[in-house]
Structures are given as C-alpha cells and as structure tokens.
N, C-alpha and C positions, 0 to 999 in steps of 0.2 A: 504494500500500500504506500503510495507516494504521498507524503504529507509535508513537504518542505516549502520554503519561501521566505525571502527577506529582501530588504531594500539596501542599495549601496549608492552613495552619492559620489560623483566624480566630476571634477572640473566645472563646477557650477551647474551641471545638468543632472537631473534625477534619472538614474538608470536602475532598472529592476534586475536584480540578480537572484535567481532561484537556487536555493540549496536543497537538494533532494535528500530526503531521509527515507529509510525504509523501516516499516514496522512489521515484523514477522510475528504472526499470532498462530498458535497451535492449540489443539484440543487433545486432552488425554483423559481416558476413563481408566482410573487406576484400581478400581475395586478394592479399596482400602489403602490409604497412603501409609499408615503405620510408621515403620522405621525406614521407609523408602524415600523420604524427602530429599536427602543429599544425593541419592542415586538419580532421582528424577531431575534435580537441578543440573547435575553433570550431563545428562542426556539433552536437556534444554540448551545448555551452553554449547555442546558439540554441534547441535543442529542450528545454532545461531538464532534461537527463538528469543524475542524480546518479551512477549507476554504469553503465558500458557494458561488456558482455562482448564482446570482440573475438576473432573466430576467423579462422583461416588467415592469421595475421600473417606467417608465414615469417621470423620473427625468430629469431636464434640466441641461445643461452645463456639465462640467467634473471637477473632483477634488478628494479630499480625505477628510475624516473626522474621528475623533475618536468617537466611540460609546462604552463606557465602556472599556473593555480590548480588543476591536476589532478595526481594521482599515477598513473603507469602501472606496474602490476605485470605482468611478462611472463615466460612460460616457453616456451622453444623447444628446438630440437635442439642438440646439442653443436657446437662450432666446426668440427670436421672433417667433419661430415655436410652434404650439400647442403640448403640451406634448404627446409623444407617444414613443413606443419602450423603449430603455434604458437598459443598462446592468451594473452589478456591481459585485465586488468581496468583500466579507467580510472575513477578515483574522484575526485569533486570534493572540494575542501578542507574543506567542511562535514562530510563523512563520513570523510575521511582521519584526522582526529583521534580517531575512534571505533573505529579498527581495533584489535582486541585480539590478533589473530594472523592469519597467512596462511601458505599452503603452496604451493610450486612442486612439484606432484606429478610431472608429466612434460610433454612437449610438447603434450599434448592436454587436460590438466586442471590447474586452478589453483583455490585456494579462499581465502576471506577470511571472518573472523568479526568482526562489528561489534556494538558496544554500543549499545542503544537505550534509550529511557525505559521500555520494557516488558520488557527482557531482552536477548537476543542474536539476531542473524540470521546464519546461515552461508550464504554464496553460493558455489556451486561453478560455475565457468565451464568449459565443455567445448567440444571440437571433435572430433566422432566421425569415424572413418575413412569413406571413401567406400564406396559399394556395391561389392561384389565382393571386398572384402578380409576374408574370413571370419576368418582367424586373428588379424589385427590388431584386428578388431572384437570378437572374443571377449576378447582381452586388455584392450581398452579398457573394456568393460563390467564385467569382473572388477575392474579397478582402481577404476572409478567406485563399485562396490558397497563396496569397502574404505573409500573416502572417506566414503560415506554412513554406514557403520557407525561411523566415528570421531566424527561430529558429536554434540554433546550433545543428548539427546532433549528438553531444555527449550528449545532454540533453535528458531526458525523456520528452515526449510530451503528454499532456492531453488536449483534446478538450472537453469541457463540457458546457452544457446549454440546451436551448430549441431550437431544430432544426425544430420544427413544421412539423415533418415527417408524411407522409401518405403512406401507402402501398396499392396501387391499389384503385379502386373506386367501385369495385363490392362486394356485400355482400358475405360473406362466407356461402355456403350452409350447411344445416344441414347434417352431415354425420352420418349415422347409421351403426355402425359396428355390426358384429355378433361374438359371442364367443362360441366356441364349446369345450366342455370338453371331452377328450378322456377317 
C-alpha cells in the first residue's frame, strides 16, 4: 500500500516531492498464541511485515506489550472466562510511533489509527465467530458496523482478519470443458 507524500521547496518555487512508503499488512490465525509471541515476531520480521493482524490468540484480558522492536496490542476475554477467540495487532517500531489512537472493542475486534504522510489509516482487526453461531455472528457484525461508522471518513479504512467466511454449502461440481482448435 503506497501511503507517502511530502512537500519540498526549492529556489522560491513550490515543488511537490513524493516519498513513497510501503505498509505491509498480514493476517495470521494462530490458534492460541501462548508462548509463540517471539516466534511469531521473528516470522513477521523475516517477511518484512509492518502490521500483523493476529486472530484466535486465546489471550485473556486486553493490553499492550513490547516484543523486540514490535508492539503487540491485544484484546481477549475476561480473566474468569475460558480462553477463546482473541485478536491482536503486532506493529513494528517504525509504525508504533505513528499511532494516534487505538481501541480494544471486544475479544473479536480491535482497531488502530495511524498517521501517514497523506493523512490517516484506520485498521480494524477482526476474528469472526465460526459457522453455526448465528446469534454471536449477528452481534459481531453489528459491533463491527458500529466501529466502521466511528472511523473518520477522511481516513483510509482497512478491515483485516479472519472472517470465517463460507461461500455456499454445496460442493462445486466437476466441470469438463471442451477445447476445439480451428
């Protein structure tokens, strides 16, 4: 994602000079982060990822912590509930200093707003309920819509994570095509 831009003045005339920056965002479903935080950060660093949306962390409570040169913002269930769901954002130090705000919405949604050279980006990290949980899914999407409605319309918006999507429940039939050469 190209998000750069700045102004440079030279010899009494205003020239626009664009500085291109790249923001690499990835999604990981970790099925419990446990003691794998450092391992995950090493993988993120190797892949040159600036922000990772991590779902199914099964981490309790909410907060932030430093892991090497990365900050992890996480939102999970309360202490007395069995560990389930959970979502986190792991942000490299280059972008951590650009955070203007963040929100621990619930154990399935977290958001962060970042300042860029061209304005702001709001990233909403999500982990949707699994198939078959209709009431929980309805609540999830209602809450997600509230978050989307809150973001500034001048921001770029990215919704990223595990939406546990399914398309239909019928198997796709084998389609045999014919090719005829003229």
